N, C-alpha and C positions, 0 to 999 in steps of 0.2 A: 504494500500500500504506500502510496506517495502522499506527501503533505506539503501544503503551502505554509511557509513559516514566516511569522511576523515577530521581529525582535524588539524588546522593550527593556529599559532600565527601570527597575521597580524597587522601591525602598523595602527593606526586610520587614518593616512594620506591617505591611499589607499582605505578606505572603501567606499567613495562616488563613486569612479570609479567602484569598484567591485559590489556594490549593485544597484547604480542608473545609471551607465554608464557615469558619469560626470567626465571627465579627466581634467577639467579646473584648478584644483589645483596642477597638476603635470607638471614638466618640461619634455622635450623630453626624457631624459635618464631614468627618473622614469617611464614614460609611457611605454617605451620599456621593462624595467625590469619587470613591472607588467604584460604586455602582455605575456612575456616569462613564468612567473609564472602561469598565467591563462591557457595558452596552456598546460603546464605540468599537471595541475590539471584536465583539460578536457580529458586527456588520460584515466582517470577512467571511462569516459562516460559523457553523457549529463545530467548535474545536475543543482542544484541551491545552492546559498550560504545562510547561516544564521549566524548571530552574536550572540554568546551564552553567552557572558559576558557583564555586564553593566558597569563595571569599568575596566580600562586598568591595565595591569601588566607590569612592566619594565622587558623585556626579549628580546631574539633575534627574530627579525622580519624575517619570513620565505620568504618574498619577496626579501628584500635587503641583509639579512644576518647581519644587523647592530642592535645594541641595541636600543630599542625604547619602547614607551608606546604602548603595543600591546593588542589586543582583541582576545579572543578565538573565532575562526570561524570554521564553518563546511561546507564542500562541500558535499551535499546530492545527491546521484545518485540512481534513482529508480531501484529496483531489480525485474526482471520478475520471477515469481514463476510458476512452472508447465508448462513450454513451451517445 
């Protein structure tokens, strides 16, 4: 199976919500911000997330737009071939 991959830098603070659906560490504004980001990513299609880096890098978080310790993450959307 082939995947279309979309790469993002995401603050570690959001990963539990993205990977496990556990929003307990986020306040209401962070939850709304993350849901808006996830809705935007889902416009590529129904996919799944992977965390591609083991160590964070200090860069701009693509969820909040703020500088943070971010992990390289990929949104993987299956590609239908030969339909």
